[in-house]
C-alpha positions as CSV (number, residue, x, y, z in Angstrom):
1,M,55.7,9.4,55.4
2,P,56.8,8.7,51.8
3,I,54.1,7.9,49.3
4,D,53.8,4.1,48.5
5,L,54.5,4.7,44.8
6,R,58.1,3.6,45.3
7,L,60.5,0.7,45.9
8,D,63.1,1.6,48.4
9,P,66.4,0.1,47.2
10,H,67.0,-1.0,50.8
11,E,63.9,-3.2,50.6
12,V,65.0,-5.1,47.5
13,S,66.4,-8.1,49.5
14,I,63.0,-8.8,51.1
15,L,61.0,-8.4,47.9
16,N,60.9,-12.1,48.2
17,D,58.9,-15.2,49.2
18,L,59.0,-16.3,52.8
19,Y,59.9,-19.9,51.9
20,E,63.2,-18.8,50.3
21,F,64.2,-17.7,53.8
22,T,62.9,-20.8,55.6
23,V,64.8,-23.0,53.1
24,A,67.9,-20.8,53.4
25,A,67.7,-21.0,57.2
26,A,67.5,-24.8,57.1
27,F,70.5,-24.9,54.8
28,F,72.4,-22.7,57.2
29,E,71.4,-24.9,60.2
30,L,72.6,-28.0,58.3
31,G,75.8,-26.4,57.1
32,M,74.8,-26.8,53.5
33,N,76.2,-23.8,51.6
34,G,78.4,-25.4,49.0
35,T,78.6,-24.1,45.4
36,A,75.3,-24.4,43.5
37,S,74.3,-23.7,40.0
38,F,70.7,-22.6,39.2
39,E,69.5,-22.1,35.7
40,V,66.7,-20.0,34.3
41,M,64.6,-21.0,31.3
42,V,61.1,-20.9,29.9
43,R,59.7,-24.4,30.1
44,R,56.7,-23.7,27.9
45,F,56.2,-20.6,25.6
46,P,52.9,-18.7,25.7
47,A,50.5,-19.5,22.8
48,S,51.5,-18.3,19.4
49,R,55.1,-17.5,20.4
50,G,57.7,-19.0,18.1
51,Y,60.5,-17.1,19.8
52,M,61.0,-14.8,22.8
53,I,63.2,-11.8,23.4
54,A,65.5,-11.7,26.4
55,A,65.2,-8.6,28.6
56,G,65.7,-7.6,32.2
57,L,69.3,-8.8,32.5
58,E,70.7,-5.3,33.3
59,R,68.3,-4.9,36.1
60,V,69.3,-8.3,37.6
61,L,73.0,-7.3,37.4
62,E,72.2,-4.0,39.2
63,I,70.5,-6.0,41.9
64,L,73.4,-8.4,42.3
65,E,76.0,-5.6,42.5
66,D,74.3,-4.1,45.6
67,F,72.5,-7.1,47.1
68,H,72.5,-6.8,50.9
69,F,70.3,-6.7,53.9
70,E,69.8,-3.4,55.6
71,A,69.3,-3.3,59.4
72,A,65.6,-2.5,58.8
73,A,65.2,-5.7,56.8
74,I,66.9,-7.8,59.4
75,D,64.7,-6.2,62.1
76,Y,61.6,-7.1,60.1
77,L,62.7,-10.7,59.6
78,E,63.5,-10.9,63.4
79,S,60.0,-9.6,64.1
80,L,58.5,-12.7,62.5
81,H,59.9,-14.8,65.4
82,I,60.9,-17.5,62.9
83,F,64.6,-17.2,62.5
84,K,67.5,-17.8,64.8
85,P,69.9,-14.9,65.6
86,E,72.8,-16.8,64.0
87,F,71.0,-17.0,60.6
88,L,70.0,-13.3,60.8
89,S,73.6,-12.4,61.6
90,H,74.7,-14.4,58.5
91,L,72.2,-12.5,56.3
92,S,73.4,-9.2,57.7
93,Q,76.8,-9.9,56.2
94,L,75.6,-11.6,53.0
95,R,76.6,-10.2,49.6
96,F,76.4,-12.0,46.2
97,T,79.8,-13.4,45.6
98,G,79.0,-15.7,42.7
99,S,78.9,-15.6,38.9
100,V,76.3,-15.3,36.2
101,R,76.3,-16.6,32.7
102,A,73.5,-15.3,30.5
103,I,72.3,-14.3,27.1
104,A,72.4,-10.6,26.4
105,D,69.3,-8.3,26.6
106,G,67.8,-8.2,23.1
107,S,68.8,-11.8,22.3
108,I,66.4,-14.2,20.7
109,F,65.8,-17.5,22.6
110,F,63.7,-20.6,22.1
111,Q,61.6,-22.9,24.3
112,G,63.5,-25.1,26.6
113,E,66.8,-23.3,26.5
114,P,68.7,-21.9,29.5
115,V,68.9,-18.2,29.3
116,M,70.8,-17.6,32.6
117,E,72.9,-19.6,35.0
118,V,73.4,-18.2,38.6
119,R,76.3,-19.9,40.4
120,G,77.6,-19.4,43.9
121,P,77.1,-20.4,47.6
122,L,73.8,-22.3,47.9
123,I,72.2,-19.8,50.3
124,E,73.0,-16.8,48.2
125,T,71.7,-18.4,45.0
126,Q,68.6,-19.8,46.6
127,I,67.4,-16.5,48.0
128,L,67.7,-14.7,44.6
129,E,65.1,-16.9,42.8
130,P,62.0,-14.6,43.1
131,L,63.8,-11.4,42.3
132,I,65.5,-12.9,39.2
133,L,62.3,-14.4,37.8
134,N,60.4,-11.2,38.6
135,Q,62.8,-9.1,36.7
136,L,63.3,-11.3,33.7
137,G,59.7,-12.5,33.2
138,F,57.6,-9.5,32.4
139,A,60.5,-7.7,30.7
140,S,60.8,-10.5,28.2
141,L,57.1,-10.8,27.7
142,A,56.9,-7.1,26.9
143,A,59.9,-7.2,24.6
144,T,58.5,-10.2,22.7
145,K,55.1,-8.4,22.3
146,A,57.0,-5.3,21.0
147,A,59.1,-7.5,18.6
148,R,55.9,-9.0,17.2
149,C,54.6,-5.5,16.5
150,F,57.9,-4.5,15.0
151,S,57.9,-7.6,12.8
152,V,54.6,-6.7,11.1
153,A,55.0,-2.9,11.0
154,A,57.0,-3.0,7.9
155,G,59.2,-0.1,8.8
156,R,56.4,2.2,10.1
157,R,57.1,4.1,13.3
158,L,55.9,2.6,16.6
159,V,55.3,4.4,19.9
160,E,54.6,2.8,23.3
161,F,51.4,4.4,24.7
162,G,50.6,2.2,27.7
163,L,51.3,4.2,30.9
164,R,47.7,4.8,32.0
165,R,46.7,1.1,31.5
166,G,49.9,-0.5,32.9
167,Q,49.6,-2.7,36.0
168,G,51.7,-0.6,38.3
169,A,54.3,2.1,37.9
170,D,57.3,-0.1,37.6
171,A,55.6,-2.4,35.1
172,T,55.1,0.6,32.8
173,L,58.8,1.5,33.0
174,I,59.7,-2.1,32.1
175,A,57.3,-2.1,29.2
176,A,58.6,1.2,27.8
177,R,62.2,0.1,28.1
178,S,61.6,-3.4,26.6
179,S,59.6,-2.0,23.7
180,Y,62.3,0.4,22.7
181,M,64.9,-2.3,22.9
182,A,62.7,-4.5,20.6
183,G,62.2,-2.0,17.8
184,F,59.8,0.7,19.0
185,N,60.8,4.3,18.3
186,G,59.9,5.7,21.7
187,T,57.3,6.1,24.4
188,S,54.8,8.6,25.8
189,N,56.2,7.9,29.3
190,L,58.3,10.9,30.4
191,L,59.9,9.0,33.4
192,A,61.0,6.2,31.0
193,G,62.4,8.9,28.7
194,K,64.4,10.5,31.6
195,R,65.6,7.3,33.2
196,Y,66.6,5.4,30.0
197,G,67.4,8.2,27.5
198,M,64.5,7.1,25.3
199,P,62.8,9.4,22.7
200,V,59.4,10.6,24.0
201,F,56.4,11.4,21.9
202,G,53.0,13.0,22.5
203,T,50.0,14.4,20.6
204,M,47.1,16.1,22.2
205,S,44.0,15.2,24.3
206,H,40.4,15.1,23.4
207,S,39.8,17.4,26.5
208,F,41.9,20.1,24.9
209,I,39.5,20.2,21.9
210,M,36.4,19.8,24.0
211,A,37.4,22.7,26.3
212,H,37.2,25.0,23.2
213,E,34.1,26.4,21.7
214,S,35.4,25.5,18.2
215,E,37.4,22.5,17.0
216,R,39.1,24.7,14.4
217,Q,40.2,27.1,17.0
218,A,41.5,24.3,19.2
219,F,43.6,23.0,16.3
220,E,45.0,26.4,15.5
221,N,45.8,27.2,19.1
222,F,47.7,24.0,19.6
223,A,49.6,24.4,16.3
224,R,50.6,27.9,17.2
225,T,51.7,26.8,20.7
226,F,53.8,24.0,19.2
227,P,54.7,25.1,15.7
228,K,57.5,22.5,15.2
229,L,55.9,19.6,17.1
230,N,52.2,19.0,16.6
231,T,50.1,16.0,15.8
232,I,46.4,16.9,15.7
233,L,43.8,14.6,17.1
234,V,40.9,14.5,14.6
235,D,38.3,12.1,16.0
236,T,36.7,14.1,18.9
237,Y,33.6,14.7,16.7
238,D,33.3,13.8,13.0
239,T,36.6,12.4,11.9
240,A,36.4,13.4,8.2
241,Q,35.4,16.9,9.1
242,G,38.3,17.0,11.6
243,V,40.7,16.1,8.9
244,R,39.3,18.8,6.6
245,N,39.7,21.3,9.3
246,V,43.4,20.3,9.7
247,A,44.0,20.4,6.0
248,E,42.6,23.9,5.7
249,L,44.5,25.0,8.7
250,A,47.7,23.5,7.3
251,E,47.3,25.6,4.1
252,R,46.9,28.8,6.1
253,L,49.7,28.2,8.6
254,A,52.2,27.2,5.9
255,K,52.4,30.8,4.9
256,E,53.7,31.5,8.5
257,D,56.2,28.6,8.3
258,I,54.1,26.6,10.7
259,K,53.9,23.0,9.6
260,I,51.3,20.4,10.7
261,Q,53.2,17.2,11.2
262,A,50.4,14.6,11.4
263,V,46.8,13.8,12.2
264,R,45.9,11.1,14.7
265,L,43.1,8.6,14.4
266,D,42.2,7.1,17.7
267,S,38.9,5.3,17.1
268,G,36.5,3.8,14.5
269,D,37.4,1.9,11.4
270,L,41.1,2.8,11.1
271,Y,41.3,1.4,7.6
272,Q,38.4,3.3,6.1
273,L,39.2,6.5,8.1
274,G,42.9,6.2,7.1
275,R,42.0,6.1,3.4
276,Q,39.5,8.9,3.8
277,A,42.0,11.1,5.7
278,R,44.8,10.5,3.2
279,A,42.5,11.4,0.3
280,I,41.4,14.7,2.1
281,L,44.9,15.7,2.9
282,D,46.2,14.9,-0.6
283,Q,43.3,16.9,-2.2
284,H,44.5,19.9,-0.2
285,G,48.1,19.4,-1.2
286,Q,49.1,18.2,2.3
287,T,50.8,15.0,1.1
288,D,53.6,15.3,3.7
289,V,51.1,15.4,6.6
290,A,51.4,11.9,8.1
291,I,48.7,9.7,9.6
292,F,49.2,8.3,13.1
293,A,46.8,5.6,14.4
294,S,46.1,4.4,17.9
295,G,43.3,2.9,19.8
296,N,43.3,-0.7,21.0
297,L,46.1,-1.7,18.6
298,D,48.2,-4.8,18.8
299,E,50.3,-6.8,16.4
300,Y,47.3,-8.6,14.9
301,R,45.5,-5.4,14.1
302,I,48.6,-3.7,12.8
303,A,49.2,-6.7,10.5
304,E,45.6,-6.5,9.2
305,L,45.8,-2.8,8.5
306,I,49.1,-3.1,6.6
307,R,47.9,-6.1,4.7
308,A,44.8,-4.2,3.6
309,G,46.9,-1.3,2.4
310,A,45.9,1.3,5.0
311,P,47.8,4.5,4.4
312,I,49.0,4.8,8.0
313,D,52.5,6.0,8.7
314,A,52.8,5.3,12.4
315,F,51.1,3.4,15.2
316,G,50.7,4.0,19.0
317,V,50.4,0.7,20.9
318,G,49.2,0.9,24.5
319,T,47.3,-1.6,26.6
320,A,48.0,-4.7,24.6
321,L,51.7,-4.1,24.8
322,T,52.0,-2.8,28.4
323,V,50.2,-5.8,29.8
324,S,51.2,-8.3,27.1
325,D,47.5,-9.0,26.9
326,D,47.4,-12.3,24.9
327,A,50.4,-13.7,26.9
328,P,50.5,-12.0,30.3
329,S,52.8,-14.7,31.8
330,A,55.4,-17.2,30.8
331,D,56.5,-20.4,32.4
332,Y,59.8,-19.1,33.7
333,T,61.7,-21.5,36.0
334,Y,64.7,-21.2,38.3
335,K,66.0,-24.7,39.0
336,L,69.0,-26.3,40.7
337,A,71.2,-27.9,38.0
338,D,74.3,-28.7,39.9
339,Y,75.4,-28.8,43.6
340,L,78.8,-29.7,45.0
341,G,79.9,-30.5,41.5
342,R,77.2,-33.1,40.9
343,P,74.3,-32.8,38.5
344,R,70.8,-32.4,39.9
345,L,67.4,-32.8,38.3
346,K,63.7,-32.9,39.0
347,T,61.6,-35.7,37.7
348,S,58.0,-34.7,38.6
349,A,55.4,-35.2,35.9
350,G,55.3,-32.3,33.4
351,K,58.1,-30.4,35.2
352,T,61.1,-32.6,34.6
353,T,64.4,-30.7,34.4
354,V,67.6,-31.4,32.6
355,P,70.7,-31.8,34.9
356,A,74.1,-30.2,34.8
357,R,75.7,-26.9,33.9
358,K,75.0,-26.2,30.2
359,Q,75.9,-24.2,27.1
360,V,73.5,-23.5,24.2
361,F,75.0,-23.8,20.8
362,R,73.2,-21.9,18.0
363,G,73.6,-23.1,14.5
364,I,73.6,-20.5,11.7
365,D,73.0,-21.6,8.1
366,A,74.8,-20.4,4.9
367,S,72.2,-17.6,4.4
368,G,72.9,-16.1,7.8
369,H,69.7,-17.3,9.5
370,Y,69.2,-19.3,12.7
371,S,68.9,-22.9,11.8
372,Q,68.8,-25.1,14.9
373,D,70.1,-25.1,18.5
374,L,71.8,-27.7,20.6
375,V,71.8,-27.6,24.4
376,G,75.0,-29.3,25.6
377,L,77.2,-29.7,28.6
378,M,79.2,-26.6,29.7
379,D,82.5,-28.2,28.8
380,E,81.4,-29.0,25.2
381,T,82.6,-26.7,22.5
382,P,81.4,-25.7,19.0
383,S,83.9,-28.0,17.5
384,S,83.0,-30.9,19.7
385,V,79.3,-30.7,18.9
386,G,79.6,-29.7,15.2
387,R,78.9,-33.1,13.8
388,E,75.6,-33.3,15.7
389,F,74.0,-30.5,13.7
390,K,71.8,-32.0,11.1
391,P,71.8,-30.5,8.5
392,V,75.3,-29.1,8.7
393,V,75.4,-25.4,9.7
394,A,77.8,-22.7,8.5
395,K,78.6,-21.3,11.9
396,I,78.1,-22.3,15.6
397,I,77.8,-19.7,18.4
398,P,77.7,-20.3,22.1
399,T,75.0,-18.1,23.5
400,L,75.6,-18.1,27.3
401,Q,78.4,-15.7,28.2
402,T,79.9,-14.7,31.6
403,V,78.5,-11.4,32.6
404,F,79.2,-11.5,36.4
405,E,82.1,-13.1,38.1
406,N,83.4,-13.3,41.7
407,G,80.7,-10.9,42.8
408,Q,81.4,-8.3,40.2
409,R,80.4,-7.4,36.7
410,A,82.6,-9.0,34.1
411,N,82.0,-6.2,31.6
412,A,80.9,-2.6,31.5
413,H,77.2,-1.8,31.7
414,T,75.3,-2.4,28.5
415,T,73.4,0.7,27.3
416,L,69.8,0.5,26.1
417,D,70.9,1.6,22.6
418,E,73.5,-1.3,22.6
419,S,70.8,-3.8,23.5
420,R,68.5,-2.3,20.8
421,D,71.3,-2.7,18.2
422,H,71.8,-6.3,19.4
423,F,68.1,-7.0,18.9
424,M,68.1,-5.6,15.4
425,T,71.0,-7.8,14.4
426,E,69.5,-10.9,16.0
427,F,66.0,-10.3,14.6
428,A,67.3,-10.0,11.1
429,M,68.6,-13.6,11.5
430,L,65.3,-15.0,12.7
431,G,63.5,-17.1,10.1
432,A,60.1,-16.0,8.7
433,R,58.4,-19.3,9.9
434,Q,59.2,-18.5,13.5
435,R,57.9,-14.9,13.1
436,S,54.3,-16.0,12.2
437,L,51.8,-14.4,14.6
438,T,49.4,-17.3,14.8
439,S,51.0,-20.5,13.7
440,P,54.8,-20.2,14.2
441,A,57.0,-23.1,13.3
442,V,58.7,-24.8,16.3
443,Y,62.4,-23.9,16.2
444,P,64.5,-27.1,16.5
445,V,66.2,-27.4,19.9
446,R,67.8,-30.7,20.9
447,L,70.1,-32.0,23.6
448,T,73.6,-33.1,22.6
449,A,74.4,-36.8,22.8
450,A,76.5,-36.2,25.9
451,L,73.9,-34.2,27.8
452,N,71.2,-36.7,26.7
453,A,73.3,-39.6,28.1
454,M,73.8,-37.7,31.4
455,T,70.1,-37.0,31.7
456,I,69.3,-40.7,31.3
457,S,71.9,-41.6,33.9
458,E,70.8,-39.0,36.4
459,K,67.1,-40.1,36.0
460,L,68.1,-43.6,36.9
461,R,70.0,-42.3,39.9
462,A,67.1,-40.2,41.0
463,E,64.9,-43.3,41.2
464,Q,67.2,-44.4,44.0
465,L,67.0,-41.2,46.0
466,Q,63.5,-42.1,47.4
467,D,64.5,-45.6,48.5
């Protein structure tokens, strides 16, 4: 029997909630399978988030390309003794035949904006809800956490280190991929490196040093084993002495053309130890030996160290990133916006939705930075909403683009490097006030006059639906 550390592609269709199938079966029984549009958005951002980074789209599109029900999945659903044979027969033939409009992986988005629209037959689009939210949610949280680290790192190298603390195998792959897309330089996760073509990085373990009778000998053995790729962990015992041992070793090995690349600090007061390590290395003429820091780091701690002037050249970020520790969830929603050509909305307290198919119009000011966004009706255009931007903007860009149409991709697969480049371009356009770690400014997002009028009208109509 295969180990459970897997997700069989044939099981993807039933990685789902039961109620999606009871609802779909009821739709089928009633003959309700007209064209529906569902939209994905984050209703409320996690605390201290002034922006989020879109991620997970490529995985969603891969799911849609091959979405189907294997015989084993149908057999399992039949074994529940809930569903009629006619509905199960329908599922056995089901493929995703619809379309998707979305913002690209690596894009910046703001609270209350649609990031994806899934359109197609009602049963198809209904069943996809859990999978789509599952794939977009954590990927975006991890990408946003990584972007916050990237924002404060001031050009220093960042490596994702969270495999051993991640909440499941797949989550660690998502975190590694999302972090690289959002500015990190690589990961320690070999499978992520293989699967996504990411740079991989590693240093050494404390156990390697502890297994030796001498720290100096451990350092030398490792450096000789990896003469071109070595970062020496110096805090197994006394950190300052560990750095001195590295500095003295570096002097000796330089005569053999073996270079020590860096020392790694993994515990203690990283500011004081960083200053001490830099002084020791420089005193020994090892000015080009870098200092790499790790150990319970996140964007807040990185910002503190840089603000204090810590001479640290690179950071390894593990647990905080891989579980997005201060924001482990986001209020992602997947709601019906249109059915049979008519707008639909929900009016429940605190969870009201905005009806109709939409487009997001991003205003860019004369300096090339994001200024404000308008959420409008799908048939509105940059020219038709231009006068509603206050103050006037230099450029208006529609953010939702067709990525899937008639059951097929509309464009070629987007590579991770392309998504990373897109992130870099977008992040340079984000204002400093939204980047703040603790008190970010709320980015202005408004409804267009036309969408606002429709919303008021549909709320009035909704009051009559319960009569």
